[in-house]
C-alpha positions in Angstrom: -8.0 -5.6 -10.3 -4.8 -4.4 -9.1 -4.2 -4.4 -5.3 -1.2 -2.9 -3.4 0.7 -4.9 -0.8 2.6 -2.0 0.7 1.0 -2.5 4.2 1.8 -6.1 4.2 5.2 -5.8 3.1 6.0 -3.0 5.3 4.7 -4.9 8.3 6.7 -7.9 7.4 9.8 -5.9 7.5 8.7 -4.0 10.5 8.7 -0.6 8.8 6.0 1.9 10.0 4.2 4.4 7.7 6.3 7.2 9.0 9.5 5.4 8.3 8.3 4.3 4.9 7.4 7.9 3.9 10.8 9.1 5.0 12.8 6.3 3.3 10.8 6.6 0.0 10.7 10.4 0.0 6.8 10.2 -0.4 4.4 12.2 1.6 3.1 10.4 4.8 -0.5 11.2 3.8 0.2 9.2 0.4 1.6 6.3 2.5 -1.2 6.4 4.8 -3.8 6.6 2.0 -2.2 3.5 0.3 -2.1 1.7 3.8 -5.7 2.3 4.3 -7.0 1.7 0.7 -4.8 -0.7 -1.3 -7.0 -0.4 -4.4 -6.3 3.5 -4.9 -4.4 4.6 -8.1 -0.7 5.5 -7.6 1.7 6.6 -9.9 4.6 4.5 -11.1 7.3 6.9 -9.6 5.6 6.7 -6.2 5.5 2.8 -6.6 9.0 2.8 -7.5 10.1 4.9 -4.6 8.3 2.7 -2.2 9.5 -0.6 -3.4 12.9 0.7 -3.4 12.5 1.9 0.2 11.2 -1.6 1.1 13.9 -3.3 -0.7 11.8 -5.2 -2.8 11.1 -5.3 -6.5 7.8 -3.5 -7.6 6.2 -6.8 -8.5 6.4 -7.7 -4.7 4.1 -4.9 -3.9 1.3 -5.3 -6.7 -0.9 -8.3 -6.9 -3.9 -8.9 -9.3 -7.1 -10.1 -7.4 -10.5 -10.9 -9.0 -12.9 -7.9 -9.0 -15.4 -9.7 -6.6 -12.7 -10.0 -4.0 -11.6 -6.3 -4.4 -15.1 -5.0 -3.9 -15.7 -7.3 -0.9 -12.5 -6.0 0.8 -13.2 -2.4 -0.1 -16.5 -2.7 1.6 -14.8 -4.2 4.6 -12.0 -1.5 4.8 -14.9 1.1 4.6 -16.6 -0.2 7.7 -13.2 -0.2 9.8 -12.3 2.7 12.1 -9.6 4.9 10.5 -6.9 3.6 12.7 -7.1 0.1 11.4 
């Protein structure tokens, strides 16, 4: 299952959700949505814009994880407060 590493890469580079949305010219709400659920479907244009804004190849913001791991992480993410 594909997992987006946008939040991790942005944090490594010290880029906030707001800064990323401005740099990538992507809605803040889409960036926030990706940060909170890295398993959501995103179109390739959005991925390209985000990767470019982060200064990394698209392959750096996508990883393949086993389905069981994705299911466990999604359960954990749903139980966290919205600001996490």
